[in-house]
TIGUBA-775755 format. One record per residue (C-alpha): residue number from 1; residue in three letters; x, z, y. Coordinates in steps of 0.25 Angstrom, whole numbers, padded with zeros to 4 digits. Each point is the difference from the previous one (the first is absolute). Layout:
N
NUM,ala,X,Z,Y
...
***
This chain:
37
1,unk,0907,1007,-0252
2,unk,0012,-0002,-0011
3,unk,0007,-0007,0009
4,unk,0000,0010,0009
5,unk,0005,0010,-0010
6,unk,0012,-0008,-0003
7,unk,0001,0001,0015
8,unk,0002,0013,0004
9,unk,0006,0002,-0015
10,unk,0012,-0007,0003
11,unk,-0001,0006,0015
12,unk,0001,0011,-0006
13,unk,0012,-0001,-0008
14,unk,0008,-0008,0012
15,unk,-0001,0013,0006
16,unk,0002,0008,-0010
17,unk,0012,-0010,-0002
18,unk,0004,0001,0016
19,unk,0001,0018,-0001
20,unk,0008,-0002,-0010
21,unk,0010,-0010,0008
22,unk,0001,0009,0011
23,unk,0002,0012,-0007
24,unk,0011,-0006,-0009
25,unk,0007,-0005,0012
26,unk,-0003,0008,0012
27,unk,-0006,-0005,0011
28,unk,0008,-0011,0009
29,unk,-0003,-0011,0008
30,unk,0010,-0010,-0008
31,unk,-0006,0004,-0015
32,unk,-0014,-0002,0006
33,unk,0003,-0014,0005
34,unk,0007,-0002,-0012
35,unk,-0012,0005,-0008
36,unk,-0009,-0009,0009
37,unk,0010,-0014,-0002
***
């Protein structure tokens, strides 16, 4: 159960970072490609 909670927290944090990244850079396919690589 602890591991599951840790995974959920990490996933939430990653989603927040991703949202912040998208908001900061503006959406464009090239920046998304760079972000994933």
